[in-house]
Every structure is written in C-alpha cells, then in structure tokens.
C-alpha positions, 0 to 999 in steps of 0.5 A, spaced: 623 472 565 619 467 569 619 469 577 616 464 582 614 468 588 619 465 592 625 468 588 622 475 586 626 481 589 623 487 591 624 494 587 628 496 592 633 490 592 633 490 584 635 497 584 640 496 589 643 490 585 643 495 579 647 500 583 652 494 584 652 491 578 653 496 572 654 492 566 649 488 562 646 487 556 642 492 552 637 489 548 633 493 542 628 489 538 627 495 533 621 494 528 620 488 523 627 485 525 628 477 525 632 478 532 634 484 536 640 487 537 644 485 543 650 490 546 654 489 552 654 495 556 656 499 562 651 504 565 650 508 570 644 509 575 642 516 576 636 515 581 630 510 582 627 511 575 633 513 571 639 510 567 644 513 563 649 510 558 653 512 552 656 508 546 660 509 540 656 513 534 657 507 530 654 502 534 648 498 530 643 498 536 642 506 535 638 504 528 634 499 532 632 504 538 631 509 532 625 504 530 623 503 537 625 506 543 623 501 548 629 497 550 631 491 555 637 492 560 638 485 562 643 484 568 645 477 571 651 475 576 653 470 581 651 464 577 653 458 581 652 450 579 649 446 585 650 439 584 644 434 586 648 431 592 648 438 595 641 438 596 640 433 601 640 432 608 640 427 614 639 420 611 637 422 604 640 419 598 645 423 595 644 420 588 636 423 588 638 430 589 636 434 583 641 439 581 640 446 580 643 453 578 643 459 583 643 466 580 641 473 581 638 477 575 634 484 574 631 486 567 629 493 566 624 495 561 626 502 559 624 508 554 630 511 551 631 518 550 637 520 546 642 525 548 645 527 542 647 535 543 654 536 546 652 538 553 647 532 553 653 527 552 657 531 557 652 530 562 652 522 561 660 522 562 660 527 568 655 522 571 659 516 570 665 520 572 662 522 579 661 515 581 667 512 578 672 517 578 670 522 584 677 525 584 678 526 577 681 533 576 679 534 569 672 535 566 670 531 560 669 537 556 677 537 555 676 531 550 670 535 546 673 533 540 672 526 541 664 527 542 662 526 535 664 519 536 659 517 541 651 518 542 648 518 549 642 515 552 637 516 558 633 510 560 627 511 563 625 505 567 618 503 566 618 496 569 623 493 573 623 485 575 628 482 579 629 474 580 634 472 586 634 464 585 637 462 591 633 456 593 627 459 596 623 453 593 626 449 599 625 448 606 630 451 611 634 445 612 636 444 605 637 451 604 642 451 609 646 445 607 647 448 600 649 455 603 654 451 607 657 447 601 657 454 597 662 457 603 666 450 602 667 451 595 668 458 596 668 461 589 666 468 588 659 467 586 659 462 591 660 467 597 655 472 594 650 466 593 651 464 600 650 471 602 643 472 598 641 465 601 642 466 608 639 473 607 633 469 605 633 464 610 633 469 616 627 473 612 623 466 612 625 465 619 623 471 622 616 471 618 615 464 621 617 466 628 612 472 627 606 468 625 607 463 630 607 469 635 601 471 633 597 464 633 
C-alpha cells in the first residue's frame, strides 16, 4: 500500500496494532492464479516475528499456500469518513474543504510454515487460548478427535508496513479541528481516530518545540 512518510507507523506501533486487532484478511497468491485466495481469519501474535493461526482443513487457502508459502496478512480498523467542511478553520469556506478518510492499516508479508502434526495443532490452539481464555481449565487435547478437521500455520513476518492515516498531511490547527469533530460525532471509530490524531499532533508539537529550542 502507498504510505506517505507522514502516515508511516513504526514497527513497534504496527506490532502493537496487530496485538490489539487480531482479525484480518489472509491473502495467498499461489502460482498462476487469476486472483489470490482471500480468507477472513483470526490470528494470534506470538512475538515480534511470529504469528499463528488455524483454519478448516477444507479451506481453499491451503492449496494456494502449498503452491507459494509467501502470504500477506492485512488488517484495517478505525475507518472514519471526514467531511470536507470539517477540514476548515477560521474564515475558510466550508464548501472548499476536501473530504478524506481516516483509518489505520497494517500489512504483514509472511512466510508460512505448516503445523500439521497433532502436537503442532495443539501448540496453535494453546497459544490462542492462553491469550483469549487464560482461565480455561481444560487443555484443547480433550478435543483431539476434532484435530483432523483443522490445519495450523506459523507465519514468520518478513516485512511489516503500518499506515496510520489521521491527517498527518495537514497543519496542527486543521488537524485539531478534525479531532474535535470526531469526538462530537462520537462513533467508536471516531473516538479511536481521535486518539491516533491527538497522539500524532502531540508528537509533532514536541518535535517542533525541540527544533525551536535547538536553534
């Protein structure tokens, strides 16, 4: 995806986004296909280099992965439409404001290692349950008879790109005007976007203050 420098997230920010948004689109190109296979899926972050997931053994994505183990995991959230009239300040003409979209997105280019043995599948399930149901009393091996119905995968992250598009191309007064509108509208994505926008504003203000102090 196109990522202007003002919107580029750090690797640390991108990994934190994946940890808090563990559902995305797994894209497997395969070889010689007209279109890739795209599968909505939950996943679990193991560490800064590794993800795990499991899907039905019948899922068509596995054939594409067998052809080519390089995949893309794409995760997007906090979509907000920003009307043009939000992006004006002072005596600027509201009808001349240009609408845009605020959103956060992370794409992880990964190499897949299949986890098809019984113990490997249990490793995937245990990793998921440790994070999602830490108080669960029974090990997933109590359902061992169901394991032939799934396949597991370890995804080694080879490239990671994050884009936090929250008005970074505008000056601070215009960004603050939009941020205030987001809180007024108050949808869940708006409130999340407000947090990203204010974090970026505060970061840029600190940077400007530091540069001014050094002059």
